[in-house]
C-alpha angles and dihedrals in degrees: 000000000000108000110200093169095272116158091012095302124149111261110246095011093127143089095280090241094163090059091046091051087056086066100037142334097204130278129261087226089065114085120196117198115212113203111208146112099280094181100178133053088211088073089071093066092063107148095226102042127065112207112208091194147328136227129192108209091176097062091225097106132222116289119230102212102095132274112345099208094271110099098142094103090054090053090051091048090051095051089052104038116000106149117266131220095021101107091242126117114305135332116243120236090251100023094166092065127094124240129222115196112214116190110211101161144030132234112255099179136334105332095339119109141172137207137188127230088246095053092046093046092046090049093051091046093050090046096053090046092053109026140058096217132023122211120194124167097170128103115240095203118222122015117281126188088207091059094038090053092050090051091047091050089049094057095042107032104028122104092027094303098320090101130244111248110238114204115192130184096340094297086157132038123262087245091058091047090052091052090052092048089051091049092051089050091053096046 
């Protein structure tokens, strides 16, 4: 996010986050839903991420026996909204925003997981009804009208008809996402 040439990187080849933070760091009124597996309730006590809320679209619940092998959603949440200026870990690109964890799949073994069209659709629907932005970096497999309709509803009905931006699998750059988060904060 701020390339100073560490590890052989090119100085300044980054998203200019420090300049962006001079404008805004995100707003606590902006909620970002992270769609993922979120197998363990213990993930929600991460010292650098404040979870505004959780939703289990699978109906299987969150286990309570530690990390389940699926920590990807926590990484995504950290990149977006890990707290800044607290001397812990990293600062997220919009560290003033709140995170909603939306469980759309279940762990099958190790780091493998599965989800149904219903759980994904239900997760997206809950997310657009409760969040300002949806982040999904998972693949949904083959095309599904159930999922496509939920995404379409998100971008047309979310935020009281303004639309809830739905970012999936890094289709846009982090810089573009930051601009959208800043615009939502200003609106």
